[in-house]
N, C-alpha and C positions, 0 to 999 in steps of 0.2 A: 869780461871779456865778451868782445862782440861776437855773435854768432853770424857766419856769413854763408852757411850752407844750411839746407833743410830738405830732409829725405822726401818730403811731398812735393818738392819741387823739381827732382832729379829723376833720371832712368825714365820709366813708362810712366811715373808721376808728374813728369813736366808737361807743362800745358803745349798743346800745338797752336801754332799761330795764324792758320788760314781757315778760313771756310771753303769746303770743297764741294763742288757737285760732280758728280762722274755717273755713267750710263753704261749699261751693259757689261756688267763686271766679270772680270775672269772667274771661272768656277773650275775646280776639280772634283770629279764625280756629277751627281746630277740632281739638281734641286727638285724635291718633290712636286709633281704638277699640283697636287689639291693645297699646297701652302700660296695663299693669296692674301697679303697683307704685310706689314711694315714690322720687322723688329727694331725697338727703340730702345736706347740706352742714354742715362743722365750721368753727368759727374761734373766735378769741379775743373774749371779750366780759366784761371784768373786772364781777363782781357789785358789787362796792365800788371808790369812786373811787382810783386807785392815784396815787404820786408821780409828777408828769410827767417830774421829771428823771432818774429811773432806771427807769421802766417801759419794758419790752423787749416788742417786738409777740408774740415766741413764749411768754409766760407769763402772758398773759391768761386767766380761767378760760374752758373750752370752752362753746360754746353750738351746739346742733344746730339746724338749720332743716331743714322735711320738707314736701313738696308730694306728696300721695296722688293718684294718676292712676288712673280704671278707667271703663269703659262710655263713653269719650269725653267725660269729665268733669274737673274739678278737684275734688276730692270734700273735700280739706281743707289748709289750710297751720298748722302747728305750729312754734313757736319754744321749746325748752326748754334751761335751763342744766344742764350734767352735774353732777350731785351729789355732788361730792367734800365730805368731812367738813366742810369750810370754807364751802363755798359752801351745802350744807344749814343750817349753823348762820347764815350771813348771811342766809337766807330764813326762818329761825325754824323750820326743820324737824328732826326727830333725824336724824343720818348714817345712811345706809346700810351694813349689815353686808357683810363681805367682806374677802377677802386682799389688802393693798397689800406692796409690796416695798420692804424696807430703809426703812420709814416714811415712803415719797414717796407721800403720798395727794395726788393731783393730779387736778383736772377736764380729761380729756384735751380738746385744742382743736385738733387737725392734722388728722385724717381721721375719718371713719365708714364702716363697710363692713358689709356682710351677708356670713354666713358660716353654714353648717349651720343655717339657718332663724332664725337669732339676730341679733341687730344690735350692734354693739360701735363705742364712740368710743375712738380710739388716739390715742397720742403716744410720743414718743421719750424716751430719757435716762434711764431708771431706772424710770417709771412704768408701771403695767400698765393694761389695757383696763378701761373700764367698761361693763357690759353695758345696754343700753336696751331697752324695750319697743317694740313695733311701733309707738305713740303717741309715742315718746320720752321716754316717763317714766323715771328712772333705777333700775335694779334694782341694783347695786352694783358695785364692782371684781371683776375676774373674773381667776382664774389657769388657765381652761379645765381645771377640774374636778382640781385640783391637779397638773397635768403641766406647768406654765409655771414654771420656778424662779426666775427673775428678772423684769426688766420686758419690754417689747416695743419695737416699732418704730411708727413712723406709716405707714410703706410696705411693707407685705408684699406680694410677688408672686405671684399666683394662676396656677398651671400650669393652662391650658385644658383639657389634655387628661386631666388626674387630678383636677383642684379641690383639690389641695394648697396652701396657703400656706407661701412660702418668705420668713423674715425673718432680718434683718442687725439685732442690739439692741446698744444700748452704755449704758455707765453708768459714772461717773467711779470708782465703786467697785472696778470689774474691773481696775483699770491700764490697759494697752495692748492687753487683750482685749476682743473682740465675741463674742456668743453668736448663734450661726446654728443656728436652730430650723425645723423642718417641722412644721406644723399639719396634720392630716389632714382630710377631707370632714365629719368628726364632731367637730371643734373640740378634738380632742387631740393634743397635740406627741407625734410618734412619734419625732424625732429630735432630738438637742441635742449641740452641740459649740462648744468654744472656739477661737476662732483669733486668733492674735496679730498686731496690728497695729504700726505703727512708733512709736506715741504713744498717749495717750489721746484719741483722735480723735471729733469728731462726725460719726456717720454717718447723715445723715439719710435716704438712700434707697439701694437698691442695684438689681441688674439680676439677670435669669437667662436663660440659654438653655436649650436642652435638655441640654447636658453640664455647664454651669458655673453659679457665682455670681459675680457681677462685684462685687468689693469696692472700694471707693473710699476709699483712705489717704492725704488730702488735709490741707494744713495748717491745718485749724481744730481747735485742740485745748483740753483741760481746762487752765483758767489758775488756778493756785492766788491769785495776786494778785489777780485779778479776783474770785475767790470770797471771799478775805479782805477785799477792799472793799465785798462787800455784792451784788455783781453777782446780779440774778435768773436771768441766762442766763450763766453763767461761762465761754464759750469764745471763743476769740481767734485770730486769726491769727498763725502762729508760723513768723519769718522763718526761713529755712535748713532749714525741714523736707523730707526726702525724700519726694516726691510720687509715688503709683505706683498703679496700678490692678492688682489679682490677679484670677486666675482659679482659683477652688477647685472641685474636683468635687462637682457640684451634691447628688449622692445618694452614701450609705456614710458613713464615718466618718473620711474623711481631714480633718486640720486643716492641712496643707500647700498654699498657693496659690504658682501660677506669678505672680511680680510683673513688671510692664512699669513702668518710669520715665516720668515725663512732666513736664513744665514745670509750676511751681506754677501751681494754680488751684482753685476750688471748685466742687462740683457740688452742687446740691440734688436735681436731678432728671433722671435719665436718662431719654429718651423710650421706648427699647426697647433690646433687644440680641437678637442671634441668632448661631448658630454659622455660621462661613464654609464655604461648601457646597465649597468647594476646598482646605480644608485642616484643621490643628488650630487654627485661629484663631477670633477672636471680633469682631464688628461690634457697636459701641454708639454709638447716637445720644443726645447729652447736650447739656443746657443749660450752658455753660461761662461761670463768672463770672471774672474777671481776679483777684479777691481777696475776702475777706469777712471782716468783723469785725475790719479793720486800723484802720480811722480811724473808722467811723461805726458806733456800739455798740449801738444801740437796735432796728435792724432791718435787712433786708437791701437795703442801698443802697449799693451800693460799684461803680461801674462798670457798663457795658452788657453783659448777658449773651447770647451769642449762640449758635445751634444749630450743633454740629459730630458730625462722624461720625469715630469712631476706631476703627483697625484694629489690633487686638493679634495678633501673630503664634501665641500660646498658647505660645512658647518662652522668654519674656523679653527679646525683642527688642526694638528701638525702637518706639515707637507711631507709626503713620502719622496724622496729624491732617488732616482734610478739614473746611472750613468750607461748611457747607450754607447758611447764610443770615447776613448781618451784623446786621441787624435786632435790636434789643432784643427779648427775648422770655423768657417763662417758663410755668411750668406744663403741660409739654409730655405729650399723651396719644396713646394710639393706640387701636383697636379691641381690647378686652380678649380677644379671642379670638386675638389675634396676640401675645400677650404671649411672649417666648422664641423666638417665631418670625419668618421675614422679613416685614416690614410695606410695604406701599406708600404709606400714608397717615399722616400724623402732624399733630396739631391743637396751637396753642399761643396764649399770649396776648402780643400786642406790647405792649411797653411803652416808655419812655421812650428818646429817641434820644440822651439826654446821661446825664450821672452821676446825673441826678436820674431815677431810674426809678419814681418816685411819680407821675408826670403824671396829670392829671386825667382825659385820656382815653386808653383803651386800645381795642384791636380784636383781632379773631379772626383768624388765621390758618390755612390749611389748605394743608398741604404735600403733593405729590404728587411721591415720590422717584423714581419711574419716569420721568416727565417731566422731573423737574428744575424744577417750577414751583411756584409757591405763590399763593393768593388772599388778600386780606385784606379782611374786612368790617368797616366802622366802624357804630356803633350811634348816631352824632350827637355833636355838640359836648357835651364834659362829660361822655359816658357812658363807664363803666366795666365791664369784664366779669369774670366767674369763667373757672375752668378749663372746657372743653368736655367731656363725657361724651358717648361714643360709644354708641349704642344700635341693635342691627341690627334691620332690619325683620321678620325671622324668625330662626330658629336657625341655618338653612343660608344665609343670604342673603351676598352678596359683601361685600368689606371696606368697602365706602362705602355700601352699600344700607342706609340706616338714617336714624336722626336724631342730631342734636346737642342737648343741652341743656346751657343755661348761664344765669347769672343775671347780668343788666343792671341797673346802678344808674344813673338820671338825674338828675343834680346839679340841674338846673333845676326838677325836681318834687319831690327829693328822696324816690323812689320806686324800688322793686325789682319787677321782673318776671322769671319764667322763660321764656325763648326757646326754642320748640323749632324747629329749622331743618332743611332736607334736606341730610344731609350730601354730597350729590353737587354740589349748588349752593349755597353758603354765602351766595351774594350775592343770591339769590331772596328773596321774601316770606317771612317766617316761616310755618312750618305752624301755629302756636299761639303767642300771647302770653298768660301767664297771670298775670293782675295780682295781686299781694300786697298784704296789709293793712299791711303793716309794712316799713320797710328793712330789708335783711340787710346788714349791715356787710361791709367787705372781709374776707375769711377765707383760708381755705387749701383743703381738698379736701373732695370728696364723691364720691359713687356714685349710680347707678341701681341700686335693689335691685327685680328683679322678684317678683311673688308667685309662690309655688309653681306649678309647672306641674300 
């Protein structure tokens, strides 16, 4: 039977067809005067209509959306496709020059970060970053001045104490190895090492502590059969794969991790990790999926993902698994100043309570791990939200003293808005709602990129 529909091409997953530039956006409430920078979000947005039966959400061409805030105003909104060679040609433009890895010229669709005063759209699985201008125009593929030998990751982790970015990157052409790199504050790779995993795994994310890099060696692996069949994302659940979590010395040249076995599962996103203050172990908060790409092959929709805390003894012993919240949730975040350090608060998007995690309504969750409580905020029937990005009120503000920024889509009006909430009371009226001139399709990750001090 021919499939003519695909949930990742419908509703708010459907791509938008125009690039828009709008200035002086309408605002309900008041944008905090101290917010000066850009809120950026990346996601799949195919430039040409894909075949519904085979389209995988992870493979749509990247489109970056941005909202510029300054002087208490929403100065502009822009959305731009990332111009890989294929996207540029589809738009009638010349490809941007720059070094690609192993012929993998892909428009990164997963995350967008600011680093060293520059802007990068990033993705996993072997492709390199694309550098963007402040106004989100594509500059070209980037190898960090010739220092990045392979591809990159969608989820580098920034050490808040040094500004370095730690990355675990994978590529099917490396066999069972992953590449662990450290990018310094000047956007140059200062360290690179290959680490052997148990198979050709998909490593979407990782975590860091002040001592370790947390490696996720879980049973979603490169499938030759899927690749031979033409699958655009040829990674599948591998029954019987030995699932384990590794602790690799964060700095230095060691390629030997201490491995801890765990029951089979999949993790797209750790919330954070930190060193156990009472020993050699590590505490990792993760969103755990029971499986992934075992029966549903076009996107991440296989069982209810729950928030757990894993205690690793650092010596290869059994992992102590603690369920923090049974509710389905994804896109966990913390205050970026707490990455690799103990955190009290965490934020996530509550998703469907059954096997269908693509439900039409999603909510914001705020977890207080010290009190063991959480709050949920609904944005109305049919509303769906993106991950929440925490922005401190000031550089030295307390962990929850600041704002949460998140995109909210309303299905009844088919519109999107950027909400700015008080992070200490997510149930209160928003500080500001910035009304956007175009719908922002469901996507992946983004960040607040402040203006230089």
